[in-house]
C-alpha positions in Angstrom: -7.0 11.4 0.9 -3.6 12.6 2.1 -2.9 16.3 1.7 0.9 15.8 1.4 3.7 18.1 2.5 6.8 18.3 4.6 8.0 18.4 8.2 11.5 19.4 9.2 12.7 16.2 10.9 13.9 14.4 7.8 15.9 17.4 6.8 17.5 18.3 10.1 21.1 18.9 8.8 20.0 20.8 5.7 17.8 23.1 7.8 20.4 23.6 10.5 18.7 21.7 13.3 21.0 18.7 13.6 23.8 19.1 16.2 22.9 22.6 17.3 25.4 23.9 19.8 28.1 21.4 18.7 31.0 21.7 16.3 29.0 19.5 13.8 26.1 22.0 13.5 25.6 23.0 9.9 26.5 26.7 9.7 24.8 27.0 6.3 21.4 25.6 7.5 18.6 27.2 5.4 16.1 27.5 8.2 12.4 28.3 7.7 12.9 30.1 4.4 14.8 27.3 2.8 12.1 24.9 4.2 9.3 26.8 2.4 11.3 27.0 -0.8 11.8 23.2 -0.8 8.1 22.8 0.0 7.2 24.8 -3.1 9.6 22.8 -5.3 7.9 19.6 -4.2 4.3 21.0 -4.5 3.6 20.6 -0.8 0.0 21.1 0.4 0.8 20.8 4.1 3.7 22.3 6.1 4.5 21.2 9.6 6.5 24.1 11.1 9.1 23.8 13.8 7.7 25.7 16.8 11.0 27.4 17.9 11.1 29.1 14.4 7.6 30.5 15.1 8.5 31.5 18.6 11.3 33.7 17.2 8.8 35.6 15.0 6.6 38.5 16.0 2.8 38.3 15.8 2.8 40.3 12.6 5.4 38.1 11.0 3.4 34.9 11.8 0.3 36.5 10.3 2.2 37.4 7.2 3.5 33.8 7.0 -0.1 32.6 7.3 -1.2 34.7 4.4 1.8 33.5 2.4 1.0 29.9 3.0 -2.6 30.4 2.1 -1.6 32.0 -1.2 0.4 28.8 -1.9 -2.6 26.6 -0.9 -0.5 25.1 2.0 -2.1 24.1 5.3 0.1 24.9 8.3 0.6 22.5 11.2 2.5 23.6 14.3 5.1 21.1 15.4 5.6 21.4 19.1 8.1 19.8 21.5 7.7 17.2 24.3 4.5 17.3 26.4 6.4 16.3 29.5 8.8 19.2 29.0 6.3 21.9 30.1 3.5 24.3 29.0 2.4 24.6 25.5 1.7 28.3 25.4 4.1 29.0 22.6 2.6 26.3 20.4 -0.9 27.6 21.0 0.1 31.2 20.3 1.6 30.1 17.0 -1.4 28.0 16.1 -3.8 30.9 16.8 -1.8 33.3 14.6 -1.3 30.8 11.8 -5.0 29.7 12.1 -3.6 26.1 12.3 -6.1 23.5 13.6 -3.5 20.9 14.5 -0.6 21.1 17.0 1.6 18.1 16.8 3.1 17.1 20.1 5.6 14.3 21.1 5.0 12.9 24.5 8.3 11.7 26.0 12.0 11.5 25.2 11.9 7.7 25.1 13.3 6.2 21.8 13.6 2.7 20.5 10.6 1.6 22.6 13.1 1.3 25.5 11.0 2.2 28.6 13.2 0.2 30.8 16.1 2.6 30.2 14.2 5.3 32.0 13.4 3.3 35.2 10.9 4.9 37.5 10.9 8.0 35.3 8.6 6.1 33.0 5.8 6.1 35.6 6.4 9.8 36.2 6.0 10.5 32.5 2.7 8.7 32.4 1.3 10.8 35.3 2.6 14.0 33.8 1.0 13.2 30.4 -2.4 12.4 31.9 -2.5 15.7 33.8 -1.3 17.7 30.8 -3.8 16.1 28.3 -6.6 16.9 30.6 -5.6 20.6 30.8 -4.5 21.2 27.2 -7.0 19.0 25.6 -9.8 21.2 27.0 -8.1 24.3 25.8 -7.5 22.9 22.3 -11.2 21.9 22.1 -12.3 25.3 23.3 -10.2 27.0 20.5 -11.4 24.5 17.8 -8.0 22.8 17.6 -6.6 19.4 18.3 -3.4 18.2 20.0 -2.0 15.6 17.7 0.0 13.4 20.1 2.6 11.4 18.2 3.6 7.8 18.6 7.2 8.8 19.0 8.7 5.3 19.7 7.3 5.3 23.2 3.6 4.4 23.4 1.6 1.6 21.8 -1.8 1.8 20.1 -4.0 0.9 23.1 -2.2 3.5 25.2 -2.6 6.3 22.6 -6.3 5.5 22.3 -6.7 5.7 26.0 -4.9 9.1 26.0 -7.3 10.4 23.4 -10.3 9.2 25.4 -8.9 10.9 28.5 -8.2 14.2 26.7 -11.6 14.4 24.9 -12.2 15.9 21.5 -9.2 18.3 21.8 -6.8 15.3 21.6 -6.1 13.2 18.5 -3.1 11.3 17.1 -0.3 12.3 14.9 0.4 8.9 13.4 4.0 8.2 12.6 3.8 5.2 10.2 7.3 3.9 10.9 7.0 4.0 14.7 4.9 0.9 15.2 8.0 -1.3 15.0 9.8 0.4 18.0 6.9 -0.8 20.3 6.7 -4.3 18.8 3.4 -3.8 16.9 2.7 -4.6 13.3 1.8 -1.5 11.1 -1.6 -2.6 10.0 -2.8 -3.8 13.4 -1.6 -0.6 14.9 -3.4 1.4 12.2 -6.7 -0.4 12.7 -6.6 0.4 16.4 -5.9 4.1 16.2 -7.5 5.0 12.9 -10.6 6.8 14.2 -8.4 9.0 16.3 -5.8 10.0 13.7 -5.8 13.7 12.8 -2.4 14.1 11.1 0.1 11.7 9.6 3.9 11.5 9.5 4.8 9.3 6.5 7.9 7.5 7.6 9.5 4.3 6.5 12.3 2.0 7.6 14.4 -0.8 6.3 14.8 -3.3 9.1 18.1 -5.0 9.9 17.8 -7.9 12.3 20.4 -8.2 15.1 21.1 -10.6 18.0 19.3 -8.3 20.3 16.3 -7.4 18.1 16.3 -5.2 15.1 17.7 -1.9 13.8 15.4 0.6 12.1 17.4 2.2 9.3 16.4 5.4 7.5 15.3 5.1 3.9 13.3 6.9 1.3 9.6 6.6 2.1 8.1 3.8 0.1 11.4 1.8 -0.1 11.0 0.1 3.3 8.8 -2.1 5.3 5.7 0.1 5.8 2.7 -1.1 3.7 1.4 2.3 2.7 -1.4 1.3 0.3 -3.1 -1.0 2.9 -2.5 1.5 5.7 -4.1 4.3 3.7 -7.1 2.1 2.9 -7.7 1.5 6.7 -7.5 5.2 7.4 -9.7 5.9 4.5 -12.5 4.0 6.2 -12.6 6.8 8.8 -11.4 10.0 7.1 -12.0 11.6 3.7 -8.9 13.9 4.0 -5.9 14.1 6.4 -2.9 16.3 6.4 0.3 14.3 6.0 4.0 15.0 5.8 7.1 13.3 4.6 9.5 12.4 7.4 12.4 10.1 6.6 13.8 8.7 9.8 16.5 10.1 12.0 20.2 10.4 11.0 20.9 7.7 13.7 19.5 4.2 13.3 17.2 3.1 16.1 18.1 -0.2 17.7 15.0 -1.9 19.2 16.4 -4.5 21.6 13.2 -6.4 21.9 15.0 -9.8 22.2 16.5 -8.8 25.5 14.4 -9.5 28.6 14.7 -6.1 30.3 13.4 -4.2 27.3 9.9 -5.5 28.0 9.7 -3.8 31.4 6.9 -1.3 31.4 4.9 -3.1 28.7 1.5 -4.8 29.0 1.6 -8.5 28.0 1.6 -9.2 24.3 0.6 -12.4 22.6 3.1 -14.4 20.5 0.8 -14.0 17.6 0.9 -10.2 17.9 4.6 -10.0 18.1 5.1 -12.5 15.3 3.0 -10.2 13.1 5.4 -7.3 13.9 8.4 -9.4 13.0 6.8 -10.7 9.8 6.0 -7.2 8.7 9.5 -6.0 9.4 10.9 -8.5 6.9 9.6 -6.6 3.9 12.5 -5.0 2.0 14.7 -5.9 5.0 18.3 -4.8 5.1 20.9 -7.6 5.0 22.4 -8.5 8.4 25.9 -7.6 7.2 25.0 -4.4 5.3 26.4 -1.1 6.4 23.4 0.6 8.0 25.1 3.9 8.8 24.1 7.3 7.4 26.7 10.0 6.5 26.1 11.4 10.0 27.0 8.1 11.6 30.1 7.8 9.4 31.2 11.4 10.3 30.9 12.3 6.6 29.2 15.7 7.1 30.0 16.9 3.6 27.6 14.3 2.2 24.7 15.2 4.4 22.9 17.9 2.5 22.7 15.9 -0.7 21.9 12.8 1.2 18.9 14.4 2.8 17.6 16.2 -0.3 18.0 13.2 -2.5 16.0 11.1 0.0 13.2 13.6 0.4 12.8 14.0 -3.4 12.8 10.2 -3.9 10.2 10.0 -1.1 8.0 12.5 -2.8 8.3 10.7 -6.1 7.4 7.4 -4.5 4.3 8.8 -2.8 3.1 10.6 -5.9 2.4 7.1 -7.4 -0.3 6.4 -4.9 -3.9 7.3 -5.6 -4.5 8.6 -2.0 -1.8 11.4 -2.3 -2.6 15.0 -3.3 0.5 17.0 -3.9 1.2 19.9 -6.3 -1.2 20.0 -9.2 -1.7 16.2 -9.1 -4.5 14.4 -7.3 -4.5 10.9 -8.7 -8.0 9.9 -7.6 -8.5 7.5 -10.5 -5.4 5.4 -9.7 -7.2 3.1 -7.2 -4.4 0.5 -7.2 -1.4 2.6 -6.8 1.4 0.9 -4.8 -0.2 -2.5 -5.1 1.1 -5.5 -7.1 -1.1 -7.5 -9.4 -0.3 -10.9 -11.0 -2.5 -11.8 -14.0 -2.0 -15.3 -15.3 -2.4 -15.7 -19.1 -1.7 -12.0 -19.6 0.9 -12.1 -22.3 -1.8 -11.6 -24.9 -5.6 -11.6 -25.3 -8.1 -10.9 -22.6 -5.5 -11.3 -19.8 -3.2 -8.7 -21.5 -6.1 -6.2 -21.5 -6.8 -6.8 -17.9 -3.1 -6.3 -17.0 -3.1 -3.1 -19.0 -6.1 -1.8 -17.1 -4.6 -2.7 -13.7 -1.4 -0.9 -14.6 -3.4 2.1 -15.7 -4.9 2.2 -12.3 -1.5 2.3 -10.7 -0.7 -1.3 -10.0 2.7 -2.9 -10.5 2.0 -5.8 -12.7 3.5 -9.3 -13.4 2.5 -10.6 -16.8 2.6 -14.3 -17.7 2.4 -16.7 -20.5 3.2 -20.3 -21.1 6.5 -19.4 -22.8 8.3 -16.4 -24.0 7.2 -16.7 -27.7 3.5 -17.5 -27.0 2.2 -13.9 -27.3 3.2 -14.0 -31.0 0.9 -16.9 -31.8 -2.0 -14.7 -33.1 0.2 -11.7 -34.1 -0.5 -9.6 -31.0 3.1 -9.1 -29.8 6.6 -10.1 -30.9 7.1 -12.0 -27.6 6.3 -11.7 -23.9 9.0 -9.0 -23.4 7.3 -6.9 -26.1 3.9 -7.4 -24.3 5.4 -6.4 -20.9 7.1 -3.3 -22.3 3.8 -2.0 -23.6 2.6 -1.7 -20.0 5.4 0.6 -19.0 3.7 3.6 -20.4 1.6 3.8 -17.2 4.7 4.5 -15.1 4.4 1.4 -12.9 6.9 -1.5 -12.4 6.4 -4.4 -14.8 7.9 -7.9 -14.8 7.2 -11.0 -16.9 7.2 -14.7 -15.9 6.7 -17.9 -17.9 5.6 -21.4 -17.0 2.7 -23.9 -16.9 0.3 -23.0 -14.1 -0.5 -26.6 -13.7 3.1 -27.4 -12.7 3.6 -26.7 -8.9 7.3 -26.1 -9.3 6.8 -23.7 -12.2 4.3 -21.7 -10.1 6.7 -21.6 -7.2 9.4 -20.2 -9.5 6.9 -17.5 -10.8 6.2 -16.5 -7.2 9.9 -16.3 -6.3 10.6 -14.0 -9.3 7.5 -11.8 -8.8 8.1 -11.3 -5.1 11.8 -10.5 -5.7 11.0 -7.9 -8.3 7.7 -6.4 -7.2 7.1 -7.6 -3.7 4.0 -9.5 -2.4 1.0 -9.8 -4.7 -2.1 -7.9 -3.6 -4.3 -8.6 -6.6 -4.4 -12.1 -8.2 -6.2 -12.6 -11.5 -6.5 -16.2 -12.6 -7.1 -15.7 -16.3 -5.0 -18.5 -17.9 -7.0 -21.4 -19.3 -9.4 -21.7 -22.2 -10.7 -24.5 -24.4 -7.3 -25.6 -25.7 -6.5 -29.3 -25.7 -3.4 -31.5 -25.8 -2.4 -30.4 -29.3 -2.5 -26.7 -28.6 -5.9 -26.1 -30.4 -9.5 -26.7 -29.6 -10.2 -30.4 -28.9 -11.7 -32.4 -31.8 -14.0 -34.1 -31.0 -15.2 -31.8 -28.3 -18.4 -33.4 -27.1 -19.1 -35.2 -23.8 -18.8 -38.8 -24.9 -16.0 -38.6 -27.5 -13.5 -36.0 -26.3 -10.0 -37.6 -26.0 -8.7 -38.4 -22.5 -5.5 -36.4 -23.1 -7.6 -33.4 -23.9 -9.6 -33.8 -20.7 -6.3 -33.9 -18.7 -4.9 -30.8 -20.3 -8.1 -28.9 -20.0 -8.4 -29.8 -16.4 -4.8 -28.8 -15.6 -5.1 -25.5 -17.4 -8.5 -24.4 -16.2 -9.0 -25.9 -12.7 -5.8 -27.4 -11.3 -3.7 -24.4 -12.4 -6.2 -21.9 -10.7 -5.9 -23.9 -7.5 -2.1 -24.2 -7.6 -1.7 -20.4 -8.2 -4.1 -19.6 -5.3 -2.2 -22.0 -3.1 1.0 -20.2 -3.8 -0.1 -16.5 -3.8 -3.0 -16.4 -1.4 -1.2 -17.4 1.9 0.8 -14.2 2.0 -2.4 -12.2 1.5 -3.9 -14.1 4.5 -0.8 -13.3 6.6 -1.0 -9.7 5.6 -4.7 -9.5 6.2 -5.7 -8.1 2.8 -5.9 -9.1 -0.9 -8.2 -9.6 -3.8 -8.5 -12.8 -5.9 -10.4 -12.7 -9.2 -10.9 -16.0 -11.0 -12.0 -15.8 -14.6 -14.7 -18.3 -15.4 -17.1 -18.1 -18.4 -20.7 -17.6 -19.3 -20.5 -21.3 -20.4 -20.1 -22.2 -16.7 -23.8 -21.2 -16.1 -25.5 -23.1 -19.0 -25.6 -26.5 -20.5 -23.1 -26.6 -23.4 -22.3 -28.9 -26.2 -19.8 -28.9 -27.6 -17.1 -27.5 -25.2 -18.6 -29.8 -22.5 -15.4 -30.3 -20.5 -14.4 -26.6 -20.7 -17.8 -25.4 -19.5 -17.8 -28.0 -16.7 -14.4 -26.9 -15.5 -15.4 -23.3 -15.6 -18.4 -24.2 -13.5 -15.9 -25.8 -11.1 -13.9 -22.6 -11.0 -17.1 -20.7 -10.0 -17.8 -23.1 -7.2 -14.1 -23.1 -6.1 -14.4 -19.3 -6.0 -17.3 -19.5 -3.6 -15.7 -22.1 -1.4 -12.4 -20.2 -1.2 -14.3 -17.0 -0.4 -16.1 -18.7 2.5 -12.8 -20.2 3.8 -11.1 -16.8 3.9 -14.1 -14.7 5.1 -12.3 -13.8 8.3 -8.9 -13.1 6.8 -9.4 -9.9 4.9 -9.0 -11.5 1.5 -11.8 -11.2 -1.0 -12.4 -13.9 -3.7 -14.7 -13.3 -6.6 -15.1 -14.4 -10.2 -15.9 -12.9 -13.6 -17.8 -14.9 -16.2 -17.2 -13.3 -19.6 -19.4 -13.9 -22.6 -17.9 -14.5 -26.0 -15.1 -11.8 -26.3 -13.4 -10.5 -29.4 -9.8 -11.6 -28.7 -7.4 -12.5 -31.4 -7.5 -16.2 -30.4 -11.4 -16.2 -30.3 -11.5 -14.8 -33.8 -8.8 -17.2 -35.1 -10.3 -20.3 -33.7 -13.9 -20.2 -35.0 -16.2 -18.8 -37.6 -17.5 -15.5 -36.1 -20.9 -13.9 -36.7 -20.2 -10.6 -38.4 -23.4 -9.1 -37.0 -22.2 -9.7 -33.5 -18.8 -8.1 -34.2 -20.1 -4.6 -34.3 -20.0 -3.0 -30.8 -21.3 0.4 -32.0 -24.9 -0.9 -32.2 -27.2 -0.4 -29.3 -28.0 -4.1 -29.2 -26.2 -6.2 -26.6 -26.6 -9.3 -28.7 -22.9 -9.1 -29.7 -19.4 -10.2 -28.7 -17.8 -8.4 -25.8 -14.9 -6.0 -26.2 -11.9 -7.2 -24.0 -11.9 -3.8 -22.2 -15.5 -4.4 -21.0 -14.3 -7.6 -19.2 -11.3 -5.8 -17.9 -13.4 -3.1 -16.2 -15.2 -5.7 -14.1 -11.9 -7.2 -13.0 -10.5 -3.7 -12.2 -13.6 -3.0 -10.1 -13.3 -6.2 -8.1 -9.6 -5.6 -7.6 -10.0 -2.1 -6.1 -11.3 -0.5 -2.9 -14.8 0.2 -4.2 -15.5 -3.5 -4.1 -14.3 -3.9 -0.5 -17.6 -5.6 0.7 -18.0 -7.8 -2.4 -16.9 -11.4 -1.7 -17.8 -14.8 -3.1 -19.7 -13.3 -6.0 -19.7 -14.0 -9.8 -20.1 -11.1 -12.1 -21.4 -12.2 -15.5 -20.2 -9.8 -18.2 -22.1 -11.3 -21.1 -24.6 -8.6 -22.2 -27.4 -10.7 -20.8 -26.6 -14.0 -22.4 -27.3 -15.8 -19.1 -30.2 -13.9 -17.6 -31.3 -16.3 -14.9 -30.4 -17.0 -11.2 -27.8 -19.5 -10.2 
């Protein structure tokens, strides 16, 4: 979805733009040529070019540059200056010669959201912008271009949308993903408001350091900070098939947003406590410790470290973004990695069916937390040496993996799992409740296992493992999804939940309860952006399944055309992967029976 590349603003010292006209200016700045060389190294597919570089070139030189970029399959974007600073003739000239459809424009010199610091000038800026957008928006539309006005730490989402409506089809938004925080808005709420109007994206990220006056926005590699890129891209994807996008680490000076001081709010429309709380909550992700040194080499006067600092950060940013399915860069377009950048927790995934589900989610790009009752449990049927061995096997997919142990029926154990997963992988976006099964108090199938004779201790253990555990895990991991406004829960039930069974009466009854709990939870969360569904597998060829019963050899053969057979674990995992991903975004409260037609009836 994002045709990814570079802009110059995260590389200002390396390129020779930082400190121009001062003793700290980099005399060895590489300029436009060095910029293009770096873009080629990173496999850029978009290049946002600093307008003064283009103004210094002749018409013929710009045309030659256009042809050079076309040969490299790079889309040019013209990066203009401030709209309030004067006419845009140079930017339009450059766009015409480059055949660029987008001209990025900042609106005002305001930073840190601090409108109050500009006093009456703020009202003058607004008047100037409205007049300019009316004029230049018409010209852009007439030439088949768009002015991409940037949220440059000055305007909020409603104001930007109003500017677009004023300027008409020739005005859109250059969305700076890090610059929702300077105006006190949460990234996802901001994105939802402006999404239809976005025409170009600046991928920026910050680590946030809270202060007595508000918070400091500290430059970091894109993907290492507070911006939720996967969810943000999903929202934009509802409105656009493809957008140009560029990497832009923040400025070399931290931005201090003094939103806890009264005067800072002058010039803003009223904001609800709920809206501002969402901003503060979002800012806590990957936050910088209050006592950490936030300074860049520029702020520490360590100019000798600046070139490597900028280059290391842009390369790490590119590597981080390549992990997402919505990024196209170089030769790679990872359109099949639907879950890139998300975190999945699969209970009961140290072995068996859950392990295959975890593997499929990791293959689709998710960071995955695997789980079992204890560290040794995956060795029980000879599948893995231990849980660490099981987890290491997922690392082949290039995502982050962690492992947790504990009884899902123990509230404290679940809390400890949550703490470890969030510390190592961040918030969980996909929750798969797979742990359970027809295993009683002695660690094997109950005997007797019929309705009237099953032992009470077996009933308690089965209930804890199959129903109570599912509920406790949801109670722990779903609230952050609700707070974030997105998430997918997949509860693993059973074909036995849909028919009368004997034996396995208690197990099938509890799985039927899981099905109903799924529907109830989906109803409860219908307005919160969290989907809850279930998968009911038929009999599946796991190691435990084969070791715990006499199997029918005729049903073991998956190569035959008949569906009267046992399922392969991968067939169940595909249903889980589908429900976890964006292609199932309007599926909620449903149960997918993956049983080859074993339960062909409604209900």
